[in-house]
C-alpha positions as CSV (number, residue, x, y, z in Angstrom):
1,X,78.6,133.4,111.3
2,X,77.9,134.7,114.7
3,X,75.8,132.4,117.0
4,X,73.9,133.6,119.9
5,X,75.4,132.1,123.1
6,X,73.4,129.4,124.8
7,X,72.2,129.7,128.4
8,X,75.0,128.2,130.6
9,X,72.8,125.4,131.9
10,X,72.3,124.1,128.3
11,X,76.1,123.8,127.8
12,X,76.8,121.6,130.8
13,X,75.0,118.5,129.6
14,X,72.3,117.1,127.2
15,X,69.1,119.1,126.8
16,X,65.8,118.5,125.2
17,X,64.1,121.0,122.8
18,X,61.5,121.3,125.6
19,X,64.3,122.7,127.9
20,X,65.6,125.0,125.2
21,X,62.1,126.3,124.4
22,X,61.7,127.1,128.1
23,X,65.0,129.0,128.0
24,X,63.9,131.1,125.1
25,X,66.3,129.5,122.6
26,X,65.0,129.5,119.0
27,X,64.7,126.3,117.1
28,X,67.0,127.7,114.4
29,X,69.7,128.0,117.1
30,X,69.2,124.4,118.2
31,X,70.1,123.3,114.6
32,X,73.5,125.1,114.7
33,X,76.6,123.0,114.0
34,X,78.0,123.5,117.5
35,X,75.3,121.2,118.8
36,X,75.0,117.4,118.2
37,X,71.7,115.7,117.8
38,X,72.1,112.5,119.9
39,X,68.4,111.5,119.6
40,X,65.2,112.9,118.4
41,X,64.6,116.2,120.2
42,X,67.9,115.9,122.2
43,X,71.0,118.1,121.8
44,X,74.4,118.2,123.3
45,X,76.9,121.1,123.0
46,X,80.1,119.8,121.3
47,X,82.2,121.4,124.0
48,X,80.4,119.6,126.8
49,X,82.3,117.0,128.8
50,X,79.3,116.0,130.8
51,X,79.0,112.6,132.5
52,X,76.6,110.9,134.8
53,X,73.2,112.6,135.3
54,X,74.2,115.7,133.3
55,X,74.8,113.6,130.2
56,X,71.5,111.9,130.4
57,X,69.2,114.5,131.9
58,X,67.5,115.3,128.6
59,X,65.9,111.8,128.5
60,X,63.9,112.6,131.6
61,X,63.1,116.1,130.5
62,X,61.3,115.0,127.3
63,X,58.1,114.6,129.3
64,X,56.9,114.3,133.0
65,X,56.6,110.5,132.9
66,X,60.1,109.2,131.9
67,X,62.8,108.1,134.3
68,X,66.2,106.5,134.0
69,X,66.3,102.9,135.1
70,X,68.4,99.7,134.9
71,X,72.0,100.2,133.8
72,X,71.5,103.9,133.1
73,X,70.3,104.6,136.6
74,X,73.1,102.4,138.0
75,X,75.7,104.6,136.2
76,X,74.2,107.8,137.7
77,X,74.4,106.2,141.2
78,X,78.0,105.1,140.3
79,X,77.1,101.5,141.2
80,X,79.7,98.9,140.3
81,X,78.7,97.0,137.2
82,X,80.0,93.6,136.1
83,X,82.1,93.7,133.0
84,X,79.3,92.5,130.7
85,X,76.9,95.2,131.9
86,X,79.6,97.9,131.8
87,X,79.6,97.5,128.0
88,X,75.8,98.3,127.7
89,X,75.8,102.0,126.8
90,X,72.2,102.1,125.7
91,X,70.0,104.5,127.6
92,X,67.3,102.7,129.6
93,X,64.2,104.8,130.0
94,X,61.0,103.7,131.7
95,X,57.4,104.9,132.0
96,X,54.5,103.7,134.0
97,X,51.9,101.4,132.4
98,X,49.3,103.4,130.5
99,X,51.9,105.6,128.8
100,X,53.5,104.8,125.5
101,X,56.7,102.8,125.4
102,X,59.8,105.0,125.0
103,X,61.1,104.5,121.5
104,X,64.1,106.4,120.1
105,X,67.6,105.8,118.8
106,X,69.9,104.0,121.4
107,X,67.1,103.9,124.0
108,X,65.8,100.7,125.6
109,X,62.2,101.4,126.6
110,X,60.4,99.8,129.6
111,X,56.9,100.0,131.1
112,X,57.2,99.5,134.9
113,X,55.1,99.9,138.0
114,X,56.7,102.0,140.7
115,X,55.7,102.1,144.4
116,X,55.9,105.4,146.3
117,X,59.5,106.4,146.9
118,X,61.0,104.3,144.1
119,X,61.4,107.3,141.7
120,X,63.6,110.1,142.9
121,X,65.4,113.2,141.7
122,X,69.2,113.1,141.8
123,X,72.0,114.9,139.9
124,X,69.4,116.7,137.8
125,X,67.6,113.6,136.5
126,X,64.5,111.6,137.4
127,X,65.5,108.0,138.1
128,X,64.9,104.9,140.2
129,X,66.1,104.8,143.8
130,X,69.3,102.8,144.5
131,X,67.4,99.8,145.8
132,X,64.8,99.8,143.0
133,X,67.7,100.3,140.4
134,X,69.3,97.1,141.8
135,X,66.1,95.1,141.6
136,X,65.5,96.2,138.0
137,X,69.0,95.0,137.1
138,X,67.8,91.5,138.0
139,X,65.9,91.4,134.7
140,X,69.2,91.5,132.8
141,X,71.9,90.3,135.2
142,X,73.0,87.0,136.7
143,X,73.3,86.3,140.4
144,X,77.0,87.3,140.6
145,X,76.4,90.5,138.7
146,X,73.7,91.4,141.1
147,X,76.0,90.7,144.0
148,X,78.6,93.1,142.5
149,X,76.0,95.9,142.1
150,X,74.5,95.2,145.5
151,X,77.8,95.2,147.3
152,X,78.7,98.6,145.8
153,X,75.3,100.1,146.8
154,X,75.5,99.0,150.5
155,X,79.2,99.6,150.9
156,X,80.1,101.8,153.9
157,X,83.2,102.6,155.9
158,X,83.4,104.2,159.3
159,X,85.3,107.3,160.4
160,X,88.3,105.0,161.2
161,X,88.9,104.5,157.5
162,X,91.0,106.8,155.4
163,X,88.0,107.5,153.1
164,X,84.8,107.2,155.1
165,X,81.8,106.2,153.0
166,X,78.0,106.2,153.4
167,X,75.9,103.6,151.8
168,X,73.5,104.5,149.0
169,X,71.0,102.0,150.5
170,X,71.1,99.2,153.0
171,X,70.7,95.4,152.8
172,X,67.4,95.9,154.7
173,X,66.2,98.2,152.0
174,X,67.1,95.7,149.3
175,X,65.2,93.1,151.2
176,X,62.1,95.3,151.5
177,X,62.4,96.0,147.7
178,X,62.4,92.3,146.9
179,X,59.5,91.6,149.2
180,X,57.5,94.4,147.6
181,X,57.8,93.0,144.0
182,X,57.3,89.2,144.2
183,X,56.3,88.8,140.6
184,X,58.9,91.1,138.9
185,X,61.1,89.7,136.2
186,X,64.4,88.3,137.7
187,X,63.0,88.0,141.2
188,X,64.6,84.5,141.8
189,X,68.1,85.8,140.9
190,X,67.5,88.8,143.2
191,X,66.5,86.6,146.1
192,X,69.6,84.4,145.6
193,X,71.9,87.4,145.3
194,X,70.4,89.1,148.3
195,X,71.8,86.4,150.6
196,X,75.3,86.9,149.2
197,X,75.6,90.7,149.5
198,X,77.9,92.0,152.2
199,X,78.9,95.4,153.4
200,X,82.5,96.5,152.9
201,X,83.5,95.6,149.3
202,X,84.8,98.6,147.5
203,X,84.9,97.2,144.0
204,X,83.8,94.5,141.6
205,X,87.1,92.6,141.9
206,X,86.8,92.5,145.7
207,X,83.3,91.0,145.4
208,X,84.4,88.4,142.7
209,X,87.3,87.5,145.0
210,X,85.1,86.9,148.0
211,X,82.6,84.8,146.0
212,X,85.5,82.6,144.6
213,X,86.9,81.9,148.0
214,X,83.6,80.9,149.5
215,X,82.6,78.7,146.6
216,X,85.9,76.9,146.8
217,X,85.1,75.8,150.4
218,X,87.3,78.4,152.1
219,X,86.1,80.4,155.1
220,X,84.3,83.6,154.3
221,X,86.6,86.5,154.9
222,X,85.6,89.5,157.0
223,X,85.1,92.9,155.3
224,X,85.5,96.3,156.9
225,X,88.1,95.0,159.4
226,X,90.5,97.5,160.9
227,X,93.9,96.5,162.4
228,X,94.7,98.8,165.2
229,X,98.3,99.7,166.2
230,X,99.9,99.7,169.7
231,X,99.0,103.4,170.2
232,X,95.3,102.8,169.6
233,X,95.2,104.2,166.0
234,X,94.1,102.3,162.9
235,X,97.1,101.2,160.8
236,X,95.8,98.7,158.3
237,X,92.6,98.3,156.3
238,X,92.5,95.0,154.6
239,X,90.2,94.5,151.6
240,X,89.3,91.2,153.3
241,X,90.6,89.6,156.4
242,X,90.7,86.3,158.2
243,X,91.0,87.7,161.8
244,X,91.4,84.3,163.5
245,X,94.5,83.5,161.4
246,X,95.6,87.2,161.1
247,X,95.6,87.1,157.3
248,X,95.1,90.3,155.3
249,X,94.0,90.1,151.6
250,X,94.8,93.1,149.5
251,X,93.5,93.6,145.9
252,X,96.0,95.5,143.7
253,X,94.0,97.1,141.0
254,X,95.1,99.2,138.0
255,X,96.2,102.1,140.2
256,X,98.9,100.0,141.8
257,X,101.4,100.3,138.9
258,X,102.9,103.7,139.7
259,X,106.2,104.2,141.5
260,X,104.7,106.0,144.5
261,X,101.9,103.4,144.9
262,X,104.6,100.6,144.6
263,X,106.4,102.2,147.5
264,X,103.2,102.5,149.6
265,X,102.5,98.8,148.9
266,X,105.9,97.8,150.2
267,X,105.4,99.9,153.3
268,X,102.0,98.4,153.9
269,X,103.3,94.9,153.5
270,X,106.2,95.6,156.0
271,X,103.7,97.1,158.5
272,X,101.5,94.1,158.1
273,X,104.4,91.8,159.1
274,X,105.2,94.1,162.1
275,X,101.6,93.6,163.3
276,X,101.9,89.9,163.1
277,X,99.7,89.5,160.1
278,X,100.4,87.8,156.8
279,X,99.5,89.7,153.6
280,X,98.2,88.0,150.5
281,X,98.3,90.3,147.4
282,X,95.8,89.6,144.6
283,X,95.7,91.0,141.1
284,X,93.0,90.9,138.4
285,X,94.7,87.9,136.8
286,X,94.3,85.9,140.0
287,X,90.5,86.2,139.6
288,X,90.1,84.5,136.2
289,X,89.8,80.9,135.2
290,X,87.7,77.9,136.4
291,X,89.6,77.7,139.7
292,X,91.0,81.3,140.1
293,X,94.6,81.5,141.4
294,X,93.3,83.6,144.4
295,X,91.9,80.3,145.8
296,X,95.3,78.6,145.7
297,X,97.0,81.7,147.2
298,X,94.6,82.1,150.1
299,X,94.3,78.4,150.8
300,X,98.1,78.2,151.1
301,X,98.1,81.2,153.5
302,X,95.4,79.8,155.6
303,X,97.1,76.4,155.9
304,X,100.4,78.1,156.8
305,X,98.6,79.7,159.7
306,X,97.1,76.4,160.9
307,X,93.7,76.3,159.2
308,X,92.5,72.9,158.0
309,X,89.4,72.0,156.1
310,X,86.6,70.5,158.2
């Protein structure tokens, strides 16, 4: 049976029947077997490989009052989520008080009050701003989980880094957001986490590592440090650094298992020694347990360089 082709913009992500009506697509066509019904009034083309905002855009097209919030907004912003939150694949949709609560399959509905500027359009969807997204996570996250998300949102790297990066928001914006919602659910956790957020952590494990070191009584490492070579060019970019003791901490994630990456890691460690620095390599296994192994590794490195507990 021949099916009329869908308009291209309906094949690149989820779409609501409201969207297909506007595009002139018949309701009979929206019931065809090449479309999946993921929720009431929402379809996805079976050939679509959409992610991010494109996969969720229909949920904010159902009406003019709905917006993605919480974990769903964080995913669109590509904020780092702690392992527990990463497993929450429900769609979080919010409306302002006075509207009905969003209710549909696999949707968590919220009624929230938004100040001017806290709802934005990005990647084809209506959602909360990065700073407001972080604050809303406080209603479902612990302090460390908020630090992980906050670190990823404020992370930036200058032009001297191999991959410069602009922050999605600043610590000052997070602070303003907390001050503007003194009675919101989770505000105590947000205030505590705010004091622990730092600029420069690229990933969840880097944040977990930093928190473990500080809580074990070790000095707080510096982020975004650059080691410059004798010719005035940057040569090393430690994930975390103890500049006084010339110690570089490098987190080796899942991408460090390949042969080429292995060779790059060896060259990096050799260059670190040439610069008079000591490299401490950390894996995911070093971050688990009551007293993570990273604490022992870094303490030994510090002591070898003359550091002593006060």
